[in-house]
N, C-alpha and C positions, 0 to 999 in steps of 0.2 A: 765798934762801929768805924768802918776806914774812912779817915778823916777826908783823903782824896776824891772819895766818891761822890761829894758834892760839886767836884768840877773838873772833869779829865775829858784828855782827847781835842776833840774839836769844839767842847765848849771852854774849855782853859784858852784855846788859840784864838775863839771868839772874845773872850773877854779882853786877852790882851791887845788885841787888834782894835777892839772897840776904844780900849785908852790910848792906843798909838795913835788912832786918827782921829781921837779928841783933842792930842796933842797939836797935831795940825790942822784944825777946824778951820782957823784963821786963813790957809792957804789952799784949802779945797778946791777954789776954782781959780786958782792963779798958774797962769803958764810958768812961773818961775820956779814952782816945787822942785827940789830936788831930790833922788831917791837912790840909795844903795842896792848894790846886789843882795845886801842882806833885808833890806826892806821889802826888796820883790820877791823874796822867799815868804817871808811873815803875808805878803799880799797875796802870794799863790796860795799859803797854807790856808788863809782866811777864805778866799773866795772860790776856790781849784779845787782843792785836796778831794773834798767830799764826792766829787764824781772821776777825777781822774788819779786819784791815789797820792801818797805822800810824795814830797819833792826829790826824793832819791829815786823813789820806783815808777814814777810817771814815764809814761811813751809819748809826752807833749814834750820833749826837750826840742829846741831849734825850733819854736813857733814867732814867728815875726810879730810887730805890734798890729801890723794889717791884718793878720792871719785870725790872730785874737779877737782883734774889732769885728771880723767878719762873723765868727762862731758867734760872738753875742747878740749881732743882730740878726742872726740867721737859722740861726738851730733852735728849734721851738723851746726845750726844755731851757735854754740859757737865757733866750730872749726874755721870758716870763719873769726873772729872776731880776727885782729890782737894785740887788747890790750889784749886779753886775751892769746892769744899764747907766749906773751912777760912777762906774769908773772913771776917773778923767784921762785924757790922753797921756797925761805923766806916768800915773799909775799903770797901764799897761803898758807903757814902755817900761817898766821898770820890771813887770812878772817877765816881759820879753827877754829883758837883760838876763835877769837871773836862773832863766831856762836855757840860755845860749851856750851850750859846751865851748864856746871860742873865747867867752866875755870873761872867764875865770878858771885857771889851770887846775881849781879842784872838782870843776863839772866837767873836765875831759872823761871820755867814756873808757880810760886807762888808770883811772886813779887806781890806787892801792887802799881797801877796806880793812880796818881791824878785824883780826878773827878773834874769836871764843876766848883766847887764853889774853889776849892781850885786854879785850874789853874787861874780862874778870878783874885782873890786875888793877884795872885803873879804877875801876868801883870798889875795890877792896882799899886801895889808896886811898881815896877822897872820903869814903863814907864806912867803913869799918871798924870801928872802933876795938881797941883790944878786949875782946869779948871772950867768954868759954866756945868753946868749938861748936856747939849748938845753938848759937846765936842768931835771931832772927836774918839780920843783915846777911851774914852768910849764907843760910838757907837760900835765901832769896835770889843770890847772885849764882848758886850752885845749880838750883832748880832752871831759872829762866837764862843763863848765861853758861856757865860751866860745862852744863850735860849735852850741850846744844850743838854738837857740833855738825851734824846734817844740815843746820839751818846756819851757822853762823862760819862755818870752817873753821881750820886749825888742823894739826897733828892729832894721829889716832893713839888713844892711849892701848895699852894691851886688851882691857875688857871690852874694847868698842870693835876690835878688829872685823868682826861680823857684818858690824854696819859700815864697815870703809870700802868695800866693794874688792880689796885685795890685801892679801893674807903677809901685810908686811906691818911690823910697830913703826910708827913714826910716817906712816904714809899719810899725805896731807888728804883732807877732805875739803871740798869745795863747796861753799853755800848754794842752795837748790833752790831758794827762793826768795826774793828780794823782798815782796811783802810779808813773808812769817817774819823774816831777821827784823824788818822794823817790827813788829809786831812784838817781839820779844825785847828787843831793846825799849819799846815805850813801856812794858809791863814791868821789866826791872828796874826800868827808872823811876816810875810810880811809885813800886811796893818798897825799892830802898828808901825814897824821900819820904814816904808816908811814916817813917819810923825818929820819932823825935831825934834819937841818938845819933841817928846818921849825921842827921842836919847839923846838929849841935857839934860833931866831930869834925863836919867840913869846915863851921867858920870857925872853929878853933884852928885848924891848919892856914886857914887864911889871916888869922889874926884879928877877926873880926867879933865884936859885943854882939851877943844873938838879940839883946834887948834894946840896942841903941836903932836910932832913926836911919833908915837907908839912906845913904848920898851917893853923888857922883862918884865919888871916892872909893867910896867900899863895896858897890856894884863893881865898878870897874877892876878892882883886885879881887872879887869873888870871880868874874868872868874870865881872867887872864888864866887863874889856877884852873878853874875847870874847862876852859876852851884851849887849852897847852901853849899859854902863853900867845894866842894871837887875839887880836885886841878888837874888837866889836866894834862897828860903825857908833859915832856919838847918838844916833837917831835910836839904833837899838840898844844903847844903854839907857836912854831916857826912858823908852819902851817898857824896859826890865822894872824900872822905879814906878812907871804907872801901875803897872801888874803887882808889884809889892805893895804899892797903899792901897790898892783894890780889894786883895786878899785879906787886908788887916782890917779893912772896914768890915768886909764880909764875917769875919772870923772872931775878929778881936784875941785874935792868938800869936803874940810876938813871933813864933817860929815860923808862923805862915808867911810872913814877911818874905822869908829866903826859900821857903820851899818851894813856892813855884814858880819864880824866876830861874832857881837851880833846875828844876824840871822842865823848864822850857830848853836852856842849854844842853842839859843830858839828851835831849831829844831831839838835838838840832843835827842835821845832816852834818854839819862840821864836827860831830863828836865821831863820828865812824872811820873819819879820814887820818891815815898816818901822815 
């Protein structure tokens, strides 16, 4: 039985968002709420991704708060959703800020995304113990990332020339579908982190005791390693800790304290950006 089956995709994000919102419950109706770009991404994933696609693939970039508010009030399928009608003005503004390609250079339409070889190297560095050639982690990375040139891009290998479109070794393949690309990344992250040895190996690299209680310091250390030394906002670190505690309460498995926060970061749009 695959452990991650009990909570994946939108269910996992919903759990994280639930704890994230609970932490801010005292400020829900306050006009002093402060939200970051990362908070806006979380809110988008919680309330919008089901219909509008993943954050990186959505066609709803550069929507203003007024446009989002109008859509919630006037588009029938949105007006019927209580979670949307209860969004505060501050939360809607945070979503709009996150969707703005001008608010953050990382959201520019000209950003460079990692190709399959970079992805595979990153996953192997962080999660692949020094195991035999047939290790499950290596097989997952190969199947979902290394062999997916048409979807994740990267130079052609000799055996792939017929799929490259040009008869030249090392010609570059461009990713064909952002939706499929995102799906492969999500699948790779889930299948890799379902392996206890992968989680344990990463924590060893980060110098974290797998059985210790998760703290601000340890979560920050883990997020910096996996997020390429880009610090997460304080609110996001707190949300990851809430997710960690919720996962452990549900499973009582020590490694799940880390499995699910690492999964969220691995599936984050920032993981794709060079």
